[in-house]
N, C-alpha and C positions, 0 to 999 in steps of 0.2 A: 498410454502418454502421460496421465497424470501421476502413474508412479514414478516416472523418470524426472517430473518436475519436481515430485516432493522429494525425490533425493539430491536434484539440482539445489533445492532451497535449503535442504539440510546442510549439505556441502558448504552453499554460499555462508550460511547462519555459523557454521563451525569456523571457516576463515574469519568470518568478524568478530567471532568471539575470541580467535587466536589473536588477531589484531589487537583488539583492546586489552587483553591480558599482557601484551608484549608490552603495550604502552604505557601500563599500569606500573610494569616492572622497571621499564625506564625511567619514568617519574620517582619510584622508590630509590633507584641506584642514584640519582639525580641530586635527592634529596641528602640521602647518605655521604655522597661526595662533598655537598655544600657543608654538611657538618662536620667533615672530617678535621682532627686536630694536626696540626704541624709542628714540628719540634725542630729546633736549631739544632745542626749537627757539629761537632766539634771533635778533633782529633783528642785518643785518648793518649796522653802524653805518659802514662805509666807505662806505655808499650815502648818508648823509648823518646827521643828527640825528635824534633822537625828541622831536618838539615838543609841548609840552603848552601852554595858556594861562596866563598869569601871573595869579593872584587871591588870593593869599595873603602878600601882602608889604606893608609900611606904608611902606618906605624908597624912594628913588628909583631906578630899575632904568635902565640906559644899555643902548643897543643895542651888541652886540658889533662889529657892522660898521662903521656911520656914528658911532657913539659918542654919538647924541643920547638926551636922556630919552625914555624911552617913555611917552607920554602915553595915558589910557584903555586900559591893558592892554598886549598884545605877549605874545612867544612865548618859552618857556625850554626848552632841552633837560634833560629829567630825567634824564641820565646825566651828562654833563659840566658843565652848568650856564651854556651860553652861550646868550644872549638876542639876540633880534633883532623887528624889527617886521616885517608881511607883506610890505613891499617888500624887505626885506634878507634874508629866509629863504633863497631859493636861492642868494644870495651868502654866506651863511654857509655852507650845505651843502656848497660848493666851496671856500672858502677856509679855514675854521676845521675843522681836525681833531677829530672826537668820541673821547670814551674809549671804546678798543677793547677788544672782549671778549677777542681772542686777538692776539698779537704774536710776530713771529718773532725773539727776543731771548733772550739767555741773563742779561742784567743786565735789572732795571728802573729805568727813568727817570723823573724827575717829567714830568708833562703840566701845563703851565701854562695857566690861563685866567685872561684879563684883566679885572678890574673885577668890580663886583657882589659884592664879598666880604659874608660874614654879619655881622650887627652884633656889634660889641665885638669884632672881629677883632685878633690880637695878632700882630706881624712875628716870624717863626721866628729871624730874625738878632739885631735890636737889642732885641726884646723890648717894643717901644712899638708904640701901637694902630696899625691900618692900614687903610685902605679907607674912611675918614670923610672924604676930599675931595669936594668937590663934582663935580669932574671926574673921567672916566674913567681909574682910575688902579689901581697894584697888583695882585697876582696871587695864584691859590689853586691849588695842585696839586689835581687831580681825583681823585688816588689817596689820598695821604696826608693830605689835607685842611690842609697847611700853608699858611698864608698869610704873605706877604712883602711888604715895599717894593719898588717898581720900582727904588730906588736900591740895595737891599740884595742885590737878586737874582744879581748877579756872585759875591756873596762865599758861595753854596750850591754844593754838590757837585751832579753831575747825577743820581747814583744816589737811588734813592726806596725805603725801607723799607716803604712802605705805610701808614705812621702807628701810631697807638695801637690800632687795630683790625686790624691785621695778621693775627691769628690768627684771623678772620672771613672772610677774604677770600682767593678763589682768584684767584691772580695771573696775569694775562693771559698770560704768557710759558709758562704750564704748561698753556694749553688749546690743543686742537687742534681745527680747525673743519673742516665739509666742507661743500659746497654742497647746497642742497635738490635732489634729483632731479626736481621738479617746475618746471615753467618758470614757471607762474603765481607762485612764491614767490621769485623772485628777489633779494626784499629780507630772505629768510631764511636762516639758516644752521641746520645741525645740529652739536650737541658730539659729536665723535669720541672723543676720548679726553682725559684728564687726568692729568697727571704731578705727583707729590706734589712740594711744594718742599723737603723734608727740613729742618723747623725744629723738628721734635720733636713730641712727644707734646700740648705746648699748643697746637698748630694742629689746631681743629677747625672747618672752613669753616660758616658759618650759610646756609641756604636758607630764603629768606622766601617763603611760600605764602599766596595770598589770591584772593578773587574779586573782581576789580576792576569786574564788573558787578551786584554783589548790593547791593539796598539801598542806603544811603547811601555816601558815598565814602570813607570811613574806609579800607578796604583799597585803594582806588585810591591814595590818599595815602601811605601805607604802602610798597607796591610802589615808588612813586616816590621817596620818600625812601632805600629800600633800594638802589635803581640809583644813588645819587649817592654812596654809602659804598662799597658792595660791586661785586663785578663783576657787570654786567647780567643776566649768565646764572643769577644767584643769586636772582633776583628771578622767581616764577613766578606768572602769573596763572592761576588754576583755570578761568577761561572761556575760556580757550585751550588749555590743556594738563591733562588730568587727574592725579591723584595719581602713578598707576602710571609715567607718564612724565616728570612732575618728578621723581621720586626716583631716575631714572636716573643723577643726578649722584652719589648714595649709591653706586650700583652700579659707577659707574667709578672710585671709590676704595673699594676694597674693604678696603684695609688701614687705612683712617683712619675714626675715628666723626665723622660730621658731627652738627650741630646744626640742628633745624627750628625756625622759628618760625610757626605757623599763627596766622593772622587771620582769625576767624571765630566762630561760634556752637558749640554742642556738636555739631550735626548734621555740619558742615563736618571738625570735627576727628577723630570717628569716622570720616568717611569716608577722612582722610588717613592715620588709624591702622591702617586695614584694610590699606591699600597697604604700609605700615611692615612689617607682620606677614609680608608676602610677598615681604620683601627677602632676597636669598641675599647677605648680606655676613657679615663676620668681626663687626664691631659694630653693632647697629641703632643709628640716629641717636637723639641725646637731643630730647625736643620741649617748646618752650615755647609758650606760649598767650598771644594777646593777644586779650581778649574783646571780639569785636562783635556777638554774638548778644543774644536777650532773656532766656534764662535764664542762660547761661554758670556753670553748677555745677561743670564739671570745673576752669575758670580759678579759682572760688572755692575748691576743694579743695585746689588746687596752690599757692593762695597769691598768685595773679596778678592777684586783685581782681576785682569785678563788673563794671566795664566800665571804658573808657578815660577821664581826664579833658581835657576840651578837645583842643586840636589835638595831632595825632601827634608826639612825641618820639622820635625814632629813636635818636638819641644817647644818651637816657636808657634806652631800652628795652635796647640794647646794654649799658651799665654794669650793668643790672639781672641780664641773661644771666651776665655775667662774674662776678656775685655769688651767683649761685642755687647749688643742691646737685644732684647726681643720686638719683634714686629710680626706683622699679619701679611700674608700674601694671597692676594686674590687668586682664585682657579677658577677656570671657564670651561664650559662643557658646549661643544659642538655636535648638535644632534642631526644627522646626516639623513635624509628622506630622499631617496632616489625616486626620479619621475616614473611613471610607467611606461611600459615598451611593450607595444602589441597587446596590451592590455593585462600585461604582467607586471606588477610592482616588486622590483628587486629588495631583498632584504636590508634595511638601513644598519647604521653602526654610529656610536657615540664616543667622540674623542675629546679627553680632558687636557688641558694646557694652561700654561703660566705665563709664558712670555708672548707669544703673537702666534697669530694665523693668518696665513695669506694665501692668495690666489693668483697664480699670474707668472712673471718672469722671473721672479726670485726662486719660486717653487720649482720651476722648470731646471734652474741652474742647479739646486740641491737635489732634485730627482735625478738628475744625471749623475752628480757626483756618488750618490746613493747606489746607483746601479754599476758605476766603476768601481766601487769599495765592495760589491759583492761578487766581482769578477774573479775568477781564478788567477788574472794576471797582476791581480793588486797583492804584490808581495812586500812593499815597502811602508808602513805607517808610520808619519811623523806629522807633527801639528804644521810645520813649514810646507812639508809635499803636499798635505791636504789644502791649505791657502793655495797653493800653486795650480791643483786641479780647478779649485774654484774660480781662480783667475782665467784659466784656460776656456772653461765652459762659458763663463762672462763675457769672455771677448767672442768666442763664438757667436753667441746668440746677439750680439751687437750689430752682425752682418745678416743672421737668419730673421732676427724681429718674429721670433714664433709665437707670441702672444699680441701682436698688433691687432687693434680693434677690440681688445677685451671689454670695453665699455659697451658694446652693442652685444656681447654675449652673455652679459649678467645683469642682475638687478639688485639694488641694495635699499633697505629699510633699515632706518636708525629709530628706535623707540617709536615705532609705529607711523613714522615720516618717510614717504619715498625720497629718494636723493638723486638728483640728478648728476651722473657722474661727467667729468671732463674726459679728455682721450688719455686713457691709462694702458699700461701693459701689466698693471699688479696692482693688486688692494691688500693693504697689510693692514690688521688688527692688532694694536699695541696694549700690552698690560703694563710692561716694562718702559723705562726711558733708554733703554739700549736694544739695539737691532743691527742685525749685518755685522757683528765682530766689532762692535763699539760705537755705532754712529747713532747719534742721539737726535733723531728726525724732529720729532713734533715741537721742540723749541729752538731749534736750527735757526740763526739769523733774525730772533726776535729779540734780542737786547734791546732795553728800554722799551719793550712793548709788553704790556699786560697781557698774560695769556695764561689760562692755568695750566700746571706742570701735568707731565704724566706721571701718575705715582700708582705704585703698585699694590695700594691697599684700599683705595677709594670707592672700589666697585663699580668704576668706569673705565671704558677703553675707548683709545682714540683710532680714529682710522685715516690713514694716509695712503695717497697714489704714487705710482712710479710709473713715469713714461718710457723707459727703456733701461737695459741693462748698463749702458753708457749714463745714464741719470742717477744709478746707484753709485758707480764710480765718481763722478763727480761729488756727491754727497759725501763719499768717503774721505774726501780731501777738502771739504768744505767751500767748494765751488759752486754747490746749488741747495736748493731748499726741496723738501717732498711736497707734494701736492695736499693739502689739508683739507679733508673731505667731511669730518665731524667726529663727534664724541657721543657715547650714550652708554647705556644699561642693558640693553637688549638690542639684537641685530637679526636680520632676516637677510639671507642672501640667496639668490637664485642664480643657476649654472645653467645655460640652456645646451651647451656642448661640453664636450670631452676636455677637462683643463687641470692643470697640473695644482697640486693646493699640498700645503704644510702646515703642521703643528709642532712648534719647538723643534723645528728641524727636522722631524720625520715628514717625508713626502710620499705622495703617491699619486695616480691617476684618477680623477674625479669626472664619473660621467655625469649626464643632466641630473639634477637633483635639487633639493630646498634645504638650506643648511641654517638652522636656528642657533644662535649662539648666546647663552645666558650664563649669569655668575651661578658656580655651584658650590660656594663655599670658601672657606680661608684656611691656610694651614699657618704654624707658628714658624718663623725664620729667624736666623740671627744675623745682624749687620753689624758691621765695624763702622758705619756712619748714621748715628741715631737720626730720629726724625725723618726718614726718608718716605715713610706712609703717613697717611692722613688718620691715624688712629687717634 
């Protein structure tokens, strides 16, 4: 009998050894993955132009190859501005050089593109209007954006100073590329290094980040406009590269503080700011916001407005960034620790946010909207349509009262002091003074009464209660005030049943758990209204 036991013991030991070796191998692979270096991908413009359809112009457009007027559409390179019809597209790729991401040169020279000048262009030499002739004429530099008459062109020097937006641009002679190691990606290059141009502290390159495939085409238009004015490597599409990859441009410029322009809603902004906090650089980048979401509460709080009006004016956005002020935005960490169930504790999770965290009826409405947006029947995405869906679910909850009696299903502790809750259907932790697509609840109805303001950089959050969906509607039109619960620096929230929760508009269903909320640092932001934080 003992030989069988010995064999069994040897076999069991072998299994244990294999398991241990397997765990060691997994740990090694995990450490290797953590040390992986990410590279920003960029289209190789030496292979040809980046074509998009022409649909947003009222003036006549000429083909840059045959010089005929393009009737019924055409194609435009969204980097250099060369235009062509479908028959001349391949000829343009071969004959007309595109705006290069990287050049092997010490000095920068103008890169002139003939014809199709912007309306009301002024010649940089004679200061008279140019580009208004009916035939294909005159030139524009796709780097400095200077325009010049064909007859005045010989009077200009070859050197280009990148124009009025030079402090936003990464010069192509400062970038080193390398080929993608994957054969199927021959049209793509990787950014290997960036050399600083030694222009002084005023040089803060701008990185534009947006999701070109989300909802309407506003982010796509913005990225296209950014490629025309900046270096194409500075326009990052989140549908192609994650924020942690996009922000490698900041990592390559460790001594220089960059600026970010994030185009999207509150969820997209929080996603990018999570990656910003993970950067290992001397100066974290300063973030500006272009509101393309439904609520856009951070954009409202920083002074960038509730939404953009009309077409994207990239030149106007750059001027607005130049006139902006720097501030610090608090970020908060919600450490979620699920309760034991049948003696088993399920894995916890951590969520970072910068606008608000809530539990209850407003999260229920956000969760229903989120599930609708994930449905295959959700085919039409527009800001007004999204608000209509929100209104529908809010009205539905007025009747259902799905979160009634929430005060009996949760416990709240602020700065180690237990709080006795009134009758509520939602509890909201506010870091910014805007919530619910523009409501300013904390100081609502307190004119003439001294009350601390809700500031986004003071290390304090305010907590309010909401009695129903109808209460939210009343606050949106100024007919009611929130239930002010308190304010503090640390929070402990116990949830005894399954409840909807959300952080910066990203909702989920949370089971019994304890949620600890504390400050986890600050990130630099750009605001067009100074002194909005308590720095």
